[in-house]
C-alpha positions in Angstrom: 18.1 -17.8 23.6 19.2 -20.3 21.0 18.2 -23.2 23.2 14.7 -21.8 23.4 14.4 -21.7 19.6 15.8 -25.2 19.3 13.2 -26.4 21.8 10.5 -24.7 19.8 11.6 -26.5 16.6 11.8 -29.9 18.4 8.2 -29.3 19.7 6.7 -28.6 16.3 8.6 -31.3 14.3 6.7 -34.1 16.1 8.9 -37.0 15.5 12.0 -35.7 13.7 12.9 -35.2 10.1 12.2 -37.9 7.6 14.4 -39.0 4.8 15.8 -36.4 2.5 13.6 -35.4 -0.4 10.3 -36.2 1.4 8.1 -33.1 1.3 5.2 -32.0 3.5 1.7 -32.5 2.2 0.5 -29.3 0.6 -3.3 -29.6 0.6 -3.9 -30.2 4.3 -1.8 -27.3 5.3 -3.4 -25.0 2.6 -6.9 -25.9 3.8 -5.9 -25.2 7.4 -4.2 -21.9 6.4 -7.3 -20.8 4.4 -9.5 -21.7 7.4 -7.4 -19.4 9.5 -7.7 -16.6 7.0 -11.4 -16.8 6.8 -11.7 -17.0 10.6 -9.8 -13.7 10.8 -12.1 -12.2 8.1 -15.1 -13.3 10.1 -13.8 -11.6 13.2 -13.3 -8.4 11.2 -17.0 -8.5 10.2 -18.4 -8.9 13.7 -18.8 -5.2 14.6 -19.7 -4.1 11.1 -16.7 -1.9 10.7 -13.6 -3.0 8.9 -10.4 -2.7 10.9 -8.3 -1.7 7.8 -11.2 0.2 6.2 -10.3 3.7 5.1 -11.5 6.5 2.7 -9.7 4.8 -0.2 -12.4 2.1 -0.3 -15.1 4.8 -0.9 -13.2 6.5 -3.7 -12.3 3.2 -5.4 -16.0 2.2 -5.4 -16.8 5.5 -7.0 -14.1 5.0 -9.6 -15.4 1.5 -10.4 -19.0 2.7 -10.5 -18.0 5.5 -13.0 -16.4 2.9 -15.3 -19.5 0.7 -14.9 -21.9 3.5 -15.7 -20.1 5.4 -18.5 -17.3 3.2 -19.8 -14.1 4.9 -20.9 -11.2 2.7 -19.9 -8.6 5.4 -20.2 -10.9 8.1 -18.7 -9.8 8.4 -15.1 -11.6 11.7 -14.3 -14.0 11.1 -11.5 -17.5 12.6 -11.7 -18.8 15.0 -9.1 -15.3 16.2 -7.9 -14.4 19.7 -9.1 -11.6 21.6 -7.4 -12.6 23.5 -9.7 -10.7 21.3 -12.2 -12.0 17.8 -12.6 -10.3 15.2 -10.4 -8.0 12.9 -12.3 -7.4 9.6 -10.4 -3.9 8.1 -10.3 -5.4 4.6 -9.6 -5.0 1.8 -12.0 -7.8 0.2 -14.1 -6.1 -3.2 -13.5 -7.7 -3.1 -10.0 -11.1 -2.0 -11.3 -11.2 -4.7 -14.0 -12.0 -7.7 -11.8 -14.9 -5.9 -10.1 -16.3 -5.0 -13.5 -16.0 -8.6 -14.8 -17.5 -10.0 -11.6 -20.4 -7.5 -11.9 -21.0 -8.5 -15.5 -21.0 -12.2 -14.6 -23.6 -11.8 -11.8 -25.7 -9.0 -13.3 -28.1 -11.3 -15.2 -29.0 -13.0 -11.9 -29.0 -10.1 -9.4 -29.6 -7.1 -11.6 -27.5 -4.2 -12.7 -28.1 -2.2 -9.5 -26.8 -4.9 -7.2 -24.1 -6.5 -9.3 -21.3 -4.1 -8.3 -22.2 -4.2 -4.6 -21.9 -7.9 -4.7 -18.6 -7.7 -6.5 -17.3 -5.3 -3.8 -18.2 -7.9 -1.2 -17.1 -11.1 -3.0 -13.9 -10.3 -4.9 -11.8 -9.5 -1.8 -12.9 -12.8 -0.3 -11.7 -14.6 -3.5 -8.4 -12.7 -3.4 -8.0 -14.0 0.2 -7.8 -17.6 -1.2 -5.2 -16.5 -3.7 -3.2 -14.9 -0.8 -3.3 -18.3 1.0 -2.2 -20.2 -2.1 0.7 -17.8 -2.7 1.8 -18.0 1.0 1.8 -21.8 1.0 3.6 -21.8 -2.3 6.4 -19.7 -0.9 6.6 -21.8 2.2 6.9 -24.9 0.1 10.0 -23.4 -1.6 11.6 -22.0 1.5 11.1 -25.1 3.8 10.1 -28.0 1.5 11.2 -30.9 3.8 8.5 -32.8 5.7 8.7 -31.7 9.4 9.9 -28.2 8.6 6.3 -27.0 8.6 3.6 -28.0 11.1 0.1 -26.9 12.3 1.6 -25.0 15.3 4.0 -23.1 12.9 1.1 -22.2 10.6 -0.8 -20.9 13.7 2.1 -18.7 14.6 2.3 -17.3 11.1 -1.5 -16.6 11.2 -1.1 -14.9 14.6 1.4 -12.5 13.0 -0.7 -11.9 9.9 -4.1 -10.3 10.9 -3.2 -6.8 9.6 -2.4 -8.3 6.2 -5.4 -10.7 6.1 -7.9 -7.9 7.0 -7.0 -6.3 3.7 -9.2 -9.0 2.1 -12.3 -8.4 4.1 -15.5 -7.9 2.1 -15.7 -4.2 1.1 -12.0 -3.7 1.3 -11.6 -2.7 -2.4 -8.6 -0.4 -2.2 -5.5 -1.6 -4.2 -3.3 -2.6 -1.3 -4.7 -6.2 -1.3 -3.8 -6.5 -5.0 -0.3 -5.1 -4.2 0.1 -7.8 -1.6 -0.8 -10.5 -4.0 1.6 -9.2 -6.7 4.4 -8.8 -4.2 3.9 -12.4 -3.0 3.8 -13.6 -6.6 7.1 -11.8 -7.3 8.6 -13.4 -4.2 7.3 -16.8 -5.2 9.0 -16.5 -8.6 12.2 -15.6 -6.9 12.0 -18.5 -4.5 11.6 -21.0 -7.3 15.2 -20.2 -8.2 15.0 -21.2 -11.8 14.2 -19.6 -15.2 10.5 -20.2 -14.8 10.4 -18.4 -11.5 12.5 -15.5 -12.9 10.0 -15.2 -15.8 7.1 -15.0 -13.2 8.9 -12.3 -11.2 9.9 -10.3 -14.3 6.4 -10.4 -15.6 4.7 -9.5 -12.3 6.9 -6.5 -11.4 5.5 -4.2 -14.1 2.0 -5.2 -13.3 2.6 -4.5 -9.6 4.0 -1.0 -10.4 1.0 -0.3 -12.6 -1.2 -1.1 -9.6 0.7 1.2 -7.3 4.2 2.4 -6.5 4.1 1.7 -2.8 6.0 -1.6 -3.1 8.6 -0.3 -5.5 11.5 -0.8 -3.1 10.7 -4.5 -2.5 10.2 -5.1 -6.2 13.5 -3.4 -7.0 15.2 -5.6 -4.5 13.7 -8.7 -6.1 15.1 -7.7 -9.5 18.5 -6.7 -8.1 18.7 -10.1 -6.3 18.3 -11.8 -9.7 21.1 -9.6 -11.1 23.4 -10.4 -8.1 22.9 -14.2 -8.7 24.2 -13.6 -12.2 27.1 -11.5 -11.0 28.1 -14.4 -8.7 28.0 -16.7 -11.8 25.8 -19.3 -10.1 24.5 -22.2 -11.9 21.9 -21.3 -14.6 22.1 -17.7 -13.5 22.5 -16.4 -17.1 19.4 -18.2 -18.2 17.6 -17.0 -15.1 18.5 -13.3 -15.7 17.6 -13.5 -19.4 14.2 -15.0 -18.5 13.5 -12.2 -16.1 14.6 -9.6 -18.7 12.4 -11.1 -21.4 9.4 -11.2 -19.1 10.0 -7.6 -18.0 10.2 -6.4 -21.6 7.0 -8.1 -22.7 5.1 -7.3 -19.5 6.1 -3.6 -19.6 4.9 -3.2 -23.1 1.6 -4.9 -22.5 1.0 -3.0 -19.2 1.8 0.3 -20.8 -0.7 -0.3 -23.6 -3.3 -1.5 -21.0 -3.1 1.4 -18.6 -1.7 4.5 -20.4 -3.5 6.1 -23.3 -1.3 6.6 -26.4 -1.3 10.4 -26.0 0.4 10.0 -22.6 3.0 7.4 -23.4 5.9 9.9 -22.8 4.4 11.8 -19.9 5.7 11.5 -16.3 3.3 11.1 -13.4 5.5 10.8 -10.2 2.6 9.2 -8.3 1.6 6.6 -10.9 3.0 4.2 -13.4 4.1 6.3 -16.4 6.9 6.8 -18.9 9.9 7.0 -16.4 9.0 3.7 -14.7 8.3 2.0 -18.0 11.7 3.2 -19.3 13.4 1.8 -16.3 11.8 -1.6 -16.6 12.6 -1.7 -20.4 16.2 -0.8 -19.6 16.4 -3.6 -17.1 14.9 -6.0 -19.6 17.4 -5.0 -22.3 20.4 -5.2 -20.0 19.2 -8.6 -18.6 19.0 -10.0 -22.1 22.2 -8.5 -23.6 24.8 -8.6 -20.8 24.7 -12.3 -20.1 25.6 -12.9 -23.7 28.3 -10.3 -23.8 29.9 -11.5 -20.6 29.5 -15.2 -21.2 33.3 -15.7 -20.8 33.8 -13.0 -18.1 32.8 -14.6 -14.9 34.3 -12.3 -12.3 31.8 -10.8 -9.9 33.4 -7.4 -10.0 33.3 -6.9 -13.8 29.8 -8.2 -14.1 28.5 -6.1 -11.2 30.3 -3.0 -12.5 28.9 -3.5 -16.0 25.3 -3.9 -14.9 25.6 -1.3 -12.2 27.2 1.5 -14.3 24.9 0.9 -17.3 21.8 0.8 -15.0 22.9 3.9 -13.1 23.5 5.8 -16.3 20.1 4.8 -17.5 18.4 5.9 -14.3 20.4 9.2 -14.5 19.2 9.7 -18.1 15.6 9.1 -17.1 15.9 11.6 -14.3 17.5 14.1 -16.7 14.5 13.7 -19.0 12.0 13.9 -16.2 13.5 16.2 -13.5 10.1 16.4 -11.7 10.8 12.9 -10.3 13.3 14.5 -7.9 10.4 16.3 -6.2 9.0 13.0 -5.0 5.6 11.4 -5.6 3.5 14.3 -4.3 4.6 17.5 -6.1 1.0 18.7 -6.1 1.0 19.1 -2.3 2.1 22.6 -1.3 3.6 23.6 2.1 0.3 24.8 3.4 -1.4 21.4 2.7 1.6 19.6 4.0 1.4 21.4 7.3 -2.3 21.3 7.9 -3.4 18.1 6.2 -0.8 15.6 4.8 1.7 15.7 7.7 -1.1 15.0 10.1 -2.2 11.7 8.6 -1.0 9.0 10.9 -0.2 6.4 8.3 2.1 8.8 6.5 4.3 9.1 9.6 7.2 6.8 10.6 6.8 3.7 12.8 7.5 5.9 15.8 3.9 7.0 15.5 2.9 3.6 16.9 4.7 4.5 20.1 3.1 8.0 20.3 -0.4 6.6 19.8 0.1 3.6 22.1 -0.5 1.0 19.3 0.9 -2.0 21.2 -0.3 -4.5 18.6 1.7 -2.8 15.9 4.8 -2.5 18.1 4.6 -6.2 18.9 4.4 -7.1 15.2 7.4 -5.0 14.3 9.4 -6.4 17.2 8.5 -9.9 16.1 9.5 -9.1 12.5 12.9 -7.9 13.7 13.4 -11.0 15.7 12.4 -13.2 12.8 14.8 -11.5 10.4 17.7 -11.7 12.9 17.1 -15.4 13.7 16.9 -16.1 9.9 20.4 -14.9 9.2 22.2 -18.2 9.9 19.9 -20.1 7.6 20.3 -17.5 4.9 24.1 -17.6 5.3 24.3 -21.4 5.1 22.0 -21.5 2.1 24.1 -18.8 0.3 27.2 -20.9 1.0 25.6 -23.7 -0.9 24.8 -21.5 -3.8 21.1 -21.2 -3.0 20.6 -17.5 -3.3 16.8 -17.5 -3.6 16.5 -17.5 0.2 18.9 -14.6 0.5 16.9 -12.6 -2.1 13.6 -13.4 -0.3 15.3 -12.3 3.0 16.4 -9.1 1.3 12.8 -8.4 0.2 11.6 -8.8 3.7 14.3 -6.5 5.1 13.3 -3.9 2.5 9.6 -4.3 3.6 10.6 -3.7 7.3 12.8 -0.7 6.5 10.0 0.8 4.5 7.7 0.3 7.5 10.1 2.2 9.7 9.9 5.1 7.2 6.2 5.0 6.6 4.0 3.0 9.0 1.3 2.4 6.3 3.6 -0.3 4.9 3.1 -2.5 8.0 0.2 -4.3 6.5 2.1 -5.2 3.4 5.2 -6.1 5.3 3.2 -8.5 7.5 1.9 -10.3 4.4 5.4 -11.5 3.6 7.6 -11.3 6.8 5.8 -14.1 8.8 6.7 -16.5 6.0 10.3 -16.4 7.3 9.3 -17.9 10.6 10.1 -21.5 9.8 13.4 -20.3 8.3 14.1 -18.4 11.5 13.5 -21.5 13.6 15.7 -23.6 11.3 18.3 -20.9 11.4 18.4 -21.0 15.2 19.0 -24.7 15.1 21.7 -24.3 12.6 23.3 -21.6 14.7 23.2 -23.8 17.7 24.9 -26.6 15.8 27.5 -24.4 14.3 28.4 -22.7 17.6 30.8 -19.7 17.4 29.6 -16.4 16.0 26.5 -18.0 14.4 25.4 -19.1 17.9 25.8 -15.7 19.4 24.1 -13.8 16.5 20.5 -14.7 17.2 20.8 -14.2 20.9 22.6 -10.9 20.7 20.3 -9.6 17.9 17.1 -10.6 19.7 18.4 -9.1 23.0 19.3 -5.9 21.1 15.8 -5.8 19.6 14.2 -6.0 23.1 16.6 -3.3 24.4 15.9 -0.9 21.5 12.2 -1.3 21.8 12.3 -0.9 25.5 14.4 2.3 25.3 12.0 3.7 22.6 9.1 3.0 25.0 10.8 5.1 27.6 11.9 7.8 25.3 8.6 8.3 23.4 5.7 8.2 25.8 2.1 7.9 24.6 0.9 11.4 23.8 -2.8 11.9 23.1 -3.3 14.0 20.0 -4.5 17.6 20.6 -7.1 18.5 18.0 -6.9 22.1 16.7 -9.2 24.2 14.5 -7.6 23.1 11.2 -8.1 19.5 12.2 -11.8 20.1 13.0 -12.3 21.9 9.7 -10.5 19.4 7.4 -11.0 16.0 9.1 -14.5 16.2 10.4 -17.2 14.1 8.6 -20.2 15.3 10.6 -20.4 11.8 12.1 -23.9 10.6 12.4 -25.3 13.4 10.3 -28.2 12.7 7.9 -27.2 14.1 4.5 -30.4 13.3 2.7 -31.8 16.9 2.9 -29.0 17.8 0.5 -30.8 15.8 -2.1 -33.4 18.5 -2.2 -30.9 21.0 -3.6 -30.8 21.7 -7.3 -27.8 20.4 -9.2 -25.0 22.1 -7.3 -21.3 22.4 -6.6 -20.5 22.4 -2.9 -17.3 23.9 -1.6 -16.2 21.3 1.0 -13.3 20.3 3.1 -11.8 16.9 2.0 -13.2 14.4 4.5 -16.7 15.9 4.4 -16.6 16.0 0.6 -16.0 12.3 0.4 -18.8 11.6 2.9 -21.2 13.7 0.9 -20.2 11.9 -2.4 -21.0 8.5 -0.8 -24.4 9.5 0.6 -26.0 12.1 -1.7 -27.5 11.9 -5.2 -25.4 12.3 -8.3 -26.6 15.9 -8.8 -24.4 17.1 -6.0 -20.7 17.7 -6.6 -17.9 18.6 -4.1 -14.7 20.5 -4.3 -12.2 18.2 -2.6 -11.7 14.7 -1.2 -9.0 13.4 1.2 -6.4 12.3 -1.5 -3.2 13.8 -2.6 -4.4 14.5 -6.1 -7.0 16.8 -4.5 -4.3 18.8 -2.7 -4.7 22.0 -4.9 -8.4 22.1 -4.0 -7.6 21.5 -0.3 -5.1 24.4 -0.5 -7.7 26.7 -2.1 -10.2 25.8 0.6 -7.7 26.5 3.4 -6.6 29.8 1.9 -10.2 30.9 1.7 -10.7 30.3 5.4 -7.4 31.8 6.3 -7.5 35.1 4.4 -9.0 38.4 5.6 -8.8 39.8 2.2 -12.3 40.1 0.7 -11.0 39.9 -2.9 -9.1 36.7 -2.2 -12.1 35.2 -0.4 -14.3 36.1 -3.4 -11.9 34.2 -5.6 -12.1 31.3 -3.2 -15.9 31.2 -3.4 -16.1 31.6 -7.2 -17.4 28.7 -9.2 -19.4 27.1 -6.4 -23.1 27.3 -5.3 -22.8 26.3 -1.6 -20.2 26.2 1.2 -20.5 23.2 3.5 -18.5 22.2 6.5 -19.0 20.6 9.9 -19.7 22.6 13.1 -16.5 22.9 15.1 -16.1 23.5 18.9 -15.2 27.0 19.8 -12.0 27.9 21.5 -9.8 25.3 19.7 -6.1 26.1 19.3 -5.4 27.7 15.9 -8.8 29.2 15.6 -7.2 32.6 15.0 -5.7 31.3 11.8 -9.1 30.7 10.3 -11.0 34.0 10.5 -13.8 32.8 8.2 -14.5 29.8 10.4 -14.6 32.0 13.5 -17.0 34.5 11.8 -19.4 31.8 10.5 -19.4 29.9 13.8 -20.2 33.1 15.7 -23.1 33.8 13.3 -21.5 37.0 12.0 -22.6 38.1 8.5 -20.2 37.4 5.7 -20.7 39.1 2.4 -21.7 36.6 -0.3 -22.7 33.8 2.2 -26.2 33.2 3.3 -26.9 30.6 6.0 -29.2 27.7 4.9 -31.5 25.9 7.4 -31.2 22.1 7.2 -33.9 20.1 8.8 -32.6 17.9 11.7 -29.0 19.0 11.2 -26.8 18.8 14.2 -23.3 19.3 12.7 -23.6 20.2 9.1 -23.4 23.9 8.2 -24.5 25.0 4.8 -24.3 28.5 3.2 -25.6 29.7 -0.1 -23.0 31.4 -2.1 -24.3 34.6 -3.6 -21.9 35.4 -6.4 -23.7 38.7 -7.1 -23.7 39.8 -3.5 -19.9 39.5 -3.1 
C-alpha cells in the first residue's frame, strides 16, 4: 500500500524536488483551482435545481428581505410567521449584511426590486473565490516546497470537494458557506504558526460562532491547539498564545455589540451566539493573556496544562451553573412529540449511517477517502511535531474533529469536505516518509487504510439500503403540494393560515404579503409544529378549538388514504373523507389538485 502512495507522489512531482526553500508558484495554481470551482458551480446550475439547496435558503431570503424593507438591525422577528407568537430567528445579521450592501450598491442601476435578487445570485459566487484563495493559502502553508503540489493533486482535491463547492452556487444563501470560509480562515491562521496567524484565528473564532454554532467543535480544537503549543513551551508559543487571546477579547466584544441588542447581553440562547459563548471566549482571552506572563519561568508541560485546564474547566463550570439550560442542548424548544414526528425524521440530522441506509454511495466514498487521507497523514504529522512544527498537528486535529462530527451528524459532511481534502498532499508526503522510515510508520498507513476498507465493507453488509416508508405524519408535515399553483390564495383577505411547516414555507415564498402562516420547517418553529400536530391528533373538541383559535384558515396538502399512522391523526382522516368537522368549512380552490383549504369559523365551534 505504501508503495502505491510513493508511486503517486513520484508521478505528480514531475521531475523531483528542487532546492530547499524554493516554493511553488501561487497564482497559476490559484487560477486553476478557481476554474475548477466555477466548473463545478456551472454543473450545479444545469438542471435549474441546486444540489445543496434546502429550505434554509428560502427563509434566509425572507430574513434579508425583511431587513431590506423595514430596517431594524436587532429586530430578528420575521413577518408573516405566527405560531401564534411571532417567529424570532436565531440567524446572524453578519450573514445578511453582505447581501444588503451588495443590494445597495447595485440598486441605482437595476432598481430596488431587483437589487436583492441580484445579490442572492452574485454574492455566493464571490464567496467561492474567497474559498479558493483560502484553500490555496492553507496549502501554501502545509506544503510550501515546489513539487509538493501539482495540477493532478489539485484535480484530486477538487474531485473530493463538490459537496463543499456547491455551497457557493448562486441562490445558496444559507449561512453554511460563510461558516466554511470562517473555518478555513481560522485554519489558515493556525497554519501560519506565528503571532500574526494566531491573531487571525483568535479574531475569526468569535465571528464564526456568531454566524452559527455548527462548527464549534472544530473552532474549539483550533484554540486548544494554540494552548497546547504553549504548554509544550515551543518557540514563540507565549507570544502566539497572547496574540490569540488579545484577538479573541477584542473580537468577542465587537461581535457581541454587533449582533446582540444591549437588553439581551446576559441572556442565554442555546442555539445562537449569546452570553454563555461570549463569556467562554472572554475567559479564553483573559487566560491566554495572563497565564503566559505568570508562567514565564515555569516551562513544564504538566504544570502549564494543569493551570490552563483547571481554570478553563472551572470557568466553563461556572458558565453552566449560571445558565443550566445549556445542559438541555441547542434545541430545548423541541418537545418529544415534535422530535418523534418531525425532527428525528430529518435525514441530515441523523448520523453518517444514514448514508448507508439511503444508498448514498457518493457520500460514503467521500467519508472513506477522508478516513484514508487522515490515516495516511499521520506520519507527516508525527515527523513535523518532532521538529517542533505543531501547526500541522493542529490542522490535522481540526480535520479529525470535522470527520468525527460528520459521523455524529451527517449534515457536517459538506463543511468537513471543505477542509479535509487539503490534507491530501500531506497524506502523500506522509506515505513517502513512512516508506523511508520503515518500521511502525511504514505499517501504519497500510494497516489503517486496510482497516478503513474492512469497516466500510462490513457496514455495507450490516446496514442494507432500506427505502423509507412514508406514513401519515410524514405526508401531513413534509408535503409541499408540489406543482401546486398557490396564486388563488392571493384572493383571500389578509389572513393567518394554520399550516404544517413545509407547506407554510412554500406559501410564504409564493403568496403575497397579506398571507401569514403558523409554522415553518425550522427548530424555532417547533412549538407551532407541536400545536399543529396536537390539533390533528386530538379527539377532544375543546382542545381542537384551542388549536384552531387565532387563525382564519386551515391549509394542508391532500394525503393518500390508508397510510400507516393514519389512525393517530383523526382530524386528517375526517377531513380527507369529507366528513363535517365543527368550525371548519371546505373552501373551493380553482385548479387545485393537492392543496386543501378550510375556513375556520370561530363562532361555529
